[in-house]
N, C-alpha and C positions, 0 to 999 in steps of 0.2 A: 442444543447443542455448543460444544466448548469452543470459542477461537483463541488462538492464543499466537498470537503477531512478538518476533523476533529482527534482530536485526538493525537498530535504531543503535547509534553512536556518534562521538564528536569527527569533523571531518573538513578539512581546510577547502575552503572556495577552490572548482574548478574537478575535484574527486567524486569519489564513486561511495554507492554503497547499495545494499541488496537487504529488502524484506522482504521475510518471510510472514506467512501467515498458515499454522495448522490450524484444519477443524475436524474434529467428534462429531462420530454419527454416520448417517446411510446417505446424507443428500446436499451433500457439499455435491457429487454430479451433475447435475441434473436443474441446477440450478447459480444463478449470478453472484461473482461478485466483485465486489469495491475494495479499494482505496479511501480515506478518507483523509484529510489531515488538521489539526486547530493551531493557528500559531498564536500567541498571548495577545490575549487582546480583542481576537477575531472571530468570526463565526468558522466553527466544520466544514471546510466543504472538497467537493468530491474531486479525487486526483485522475480515478483512472477506473475503470471497470472491464471487465470482462465477460461476453456471455458463456452460456454451459457447449454451446458451439466453438468460442475461440473469439467472436467478434470484441472485439476493444471501443475503447473510447476513453480519448485524454482533453481534462480541459484544458485549455486553452496557455498552461503556465505549464504545459506535460511535455508538451506535443512536442517529440522532437531528441528531451532528452528524458527522459523517462520510459519504461516498457514493462508491458503487464504483461504476469504467462501463468501460464496454472498447468498441476500437474497433480487428475484426478486418481491414478492409483494413489499418491501421495497423498490424498486428499488438500492439498498447501498450492496457494498462489501467492506469486510473487511478484515484486515490485522491485526492478532494476534503474537505479537513480544515475545518470550521469549527469558533469557538467554541473556538481549541486551549488546554488548560492543561497548567498542568508536570508534571502527570503522561501528561500527554501526549508526553512527550519520550521520549526513544526515538532507535535506529535500526531504520528501517522495512528490509524486505529482499517483494521480489514473491518467489513461485515458482510455477510452472508442472509436478506433475508430481512429481519426483526433482530440477526444480532448482530453486536458488535465483541472485539477484543479487547483489550488492556488497553491497546498504545502500546509504540516503542517511540520513546525522544530520537528522535534528529535534530542536531546541530551544523552547521556549519558556519564555523566561523575558523580565520585563522587567526 
């Protein structure tokens, strides 16, 4: 399985970004997918998860601002991030079982 993440970039506080992660292979639709992030000098942390049937989980820092979704036909999981804050600055990684994407950098700064 290979995971390709994209959509990161530089955004001002209060702005929005949508991250995408596309997976190869046939196991996408039957497994949960996660978005993690790792800020400089900090441990990697779970941001949001979506189960195969669509049930979602959000870390407290993401609740009310981030939305995780999936398109099984496209083998893609999304993370819509709104009202971004400087503390959201991190490398964001998607994860499918034991496989990790390469990460996409999100920088929130004025």
